[in-house]
N, C-alpha and C positions, 0 to 999 in steps of 0.2 A: 346352698348360696344361691344369687340370685341375678338376671341378666337384666341388664342397662342397655341402654345404644344412645345412638347419636356425640354430637363434639359438644354442646352444652350439659347436656348430663355427666356424662364423661369427665369436660374438664369441669367443673361445677361440681362431684362428686368428690373429685382430688384432691381440692384445695378447702373445702369442708370437714374433714378427716373425718363422715362420719361411720367410717362403712371398711373394714377391712376385702383385700381386692388381692385372689388367687389371681386374676391376669386381665391382661388389655388387649384383646383384639384386633389388630390394623390390617381391612386389605393391601392385601402385595400390590394395588396397580400405582396406592394414594403415597407419590410424596412430595404434596404441596409442604407449602410454610404454616397451611399453618395444623397440616397434621405434625409438624418435628416436631415445634415447641407444648403438644402433644404429649410426644415421641421422652419429645427434654425431660416437664414435669414427670413423668413416671420414670425415668429411673431416676428424675432425686428424690423421690421419693418408694425410693426401693422395690417401684411393681414392676412384675415381668411386663415382656410384652412378646405378645406374640405375631408374624406374619401368615394372613392364610386369604384361603381365598376366598371370593365376595361369592362365593355360592352356599362356603360353612360358614361364614356372618351369618347369612339369610338363612341357617336352617338354626343356629342359637337367639339369632334376636327374632324369628318366627315374623322376620318380613324382612319387605328391600329397604324403607325408608329408615335402615339406620346411619348412611351416611360414611360408611365404610368404618368404621368402628364398636364395637363393645367393649363391656367388662363385665366378667365374674365376677362377682363382688358379697356381700354379706348384704344379708334383708337392714332395712332402716330400720333408727333402733326408735320405736313409737314415745313418743314424754307423756303424762297423766294430767290431766285437767289440774292440779297446783301447783305444778310445774309453768307453767300457763300463766297461772294469777300470778305466782310470784314473780317475777322474770315479765312483765311485763315492760314496755321501751318509752312508755310518757306516762304522764297527772293520771289517764284512767286505763282504763283495759279496753282491747280490743278482738274478739276473738270474732271467727266468721263458724259457723257450722253447718253441718252439710248432713242434708237428710235424705241417705240416699239417692245421692247420687249414681248411676250407673254406669253413663257408658267417663272410660276413663279416661278422654279427652277433652273429656267435661272434667274433671275433677285437679286435672293440673292445668289446662288452662286454669283455675278458680287459684289453688297454688299460686301459679304466676303472677294474678291482681298482688292475692291476700299481702303477697311477701313485700311485691310495686310495692307498695300502703301504706306498708309498716306494721299490719300483723303482728300481733301478742305471739299465734298460732290459731290452725284449724284444727275441730274434732273432729269429727269421718265414726260411720257404725264399721263394725265390726261385719253387721249379716249383711244379707242382700245388696248388694253396691259392689260399687267400685274401691278395688284397696289399685298399693302401691303401685302397679304394674309397672315392666321396661317403661308400656306405650304413654299413662304418665307420666308416669318420667321424665321421657319426654317432650309431651303437653309442655308441661310447665319451664319447659327451660334449662331445669335444675335448677331452681327455685324451688323443691319440694327437696335438696339436701342443705339448704339453709333455714328454710320454715319450722318450728315445732308442728309438731303432727301428733295428735293425739283419739283412738281408737277407744272405744268405746263401746259396751252391747247393748245400752239403753237411755237415746237420743235424750227420753222423753225425759225421764230417772235426770240425766242429769244437769236436763235444762235449771229442773226445782232445785237443784245441786248450786247452782250458780248464780241460782236466785240469794240460795238461804248466803250466798256470799258479795250480795248485792251490786250483783251483774243483772243490769238489767237485759230483756232476753226481748230480738227487733225480728220480727218473719214478714219475711218478703211476700207477698201471698196477692194475686191477684183480686181476688176479693175484697182485702182489707179499704178501711171509710178514711182513712192519711192519707195521702200523699207522701214518699220517702222524704221528700224535701221539708215537708211540718214540722218532722220532727229534730229535740235539741239531743244529737247525741254526746255533746259536751259531760260524760255520763259512763260508768265503765256497763260495756254492754257488748251481749254478743250478735252477729247480723246470721241472722236464720235461715235457714236457703234450702227449698225442696225437692223432689228429685222432676227429672226430662217429661212433662206432661201433665204428670202430677199432682205436682204441689209438696205442701206439706206432709207427711200423718196428720188427718182430723184428731189425735190427742197430742202431737205437736206439735200443731199449731194452738192448739187452743191453752199450750204450757205459756204461752209468747204473752205476751207485756202486754208491748205492742203490734202492729199486726200494718205493714205497709203497701204500698202497693207504688209503680212506679206508672201513668200516664199509656195512655197507646195511643197516639192522636193518627194512624193511618188506617188499614186496614187489616194489620193481621193484629191478631188475639194479645200474644205477648212475643219477649226475646227469650231467649237462649238462657240456659242455667249461669251460666257462665259471663258472657254479658248482663245479664240484669244484677248479675251479683258485682261484677266491676261497679257497673253504677253508681250504684250506695256506699260500695265502700269509698269512690272515691268522694261521692258527698258525708259522710263521717270528715273524710280530712280536709273538704275544704273549711268545711267547720269545727277542725281544731284549729287548724293554722286559723281562721280568722281570727279566733277568741284568745289565742297566744300575739297578734299581733297587734289586741286591743289593748292587750292587757302591758304588753310591750310599752306601746303608744303612754298610757295608761302613768307607769312608773320609769319613764321619761322625760313626763313631764313633774311628775310633782318630783323627780331628782335636780329637774330645772329650778323649782318653785323656789324649794328648801336652799339651795346653793345664793340665788338669789337674795334669799331673805338674808343667808348668814353672810353674806356680802352685803347688806344696809347696813345688819348691827355691827360691822368693824369698822361701820365711819359715823365716829363722832357725831361730827354736822352734819348729818342726813338725822342718826338718832335723837338731834337736839331738836329740828325740821316737826319729826316726828311725834314729839313729844309738843 
């Protein structure tokens, strides 16, 4: 069993139904409406609620930033990469691959952004990287309970497997010669992000089909990985929404033209004039 904490984390875990709960612990002094709603949700789901001293919650969560609530649950079930590809939301696949991000706050922030941007899932390494700890779950504001995650033993090999499935790999790297907004993301693609400070491993970088960078116009040389990832993810979203709108406008014009042609063809006098 693992411990997750924070109002959003526990609430979203209850909603998603992806974990089994041993119990939810709540600080004895919390009597507000927000906490009462969570208590009601627990009882509706058949989850035991315990009222505990705040000091005990601090020990269980290993932090005092738990907002007065923790949950002892099973671990999140990871998906496999094939499932992420098969359950895509739109016309094209949209995956996020995280190469050795070590800070659970950054991992959680990336999960939150990926979920908000409509990604089909995220791929993370099994070793030498942050896992889905209580800190990461809280930093994701509970998005980790909804976004499918796959853990793999070798990121570079996984990129090769994605290519075999017709998925283009786009690495975000400060040495990339192409700016991130110059690439057309209307294709099956995976955005690859590297570790804090070090970036992607060389082998992972060489596996990427494209390397893009974010122009830095100020004094600092780079962005935090979770911020940089968000910039690129939402450029993908912008381009795909624009393409859908263009296609929708074209379809509307074609329909209007067909309707107008049909109307004229039913008018004998108009047909005679055209002849």
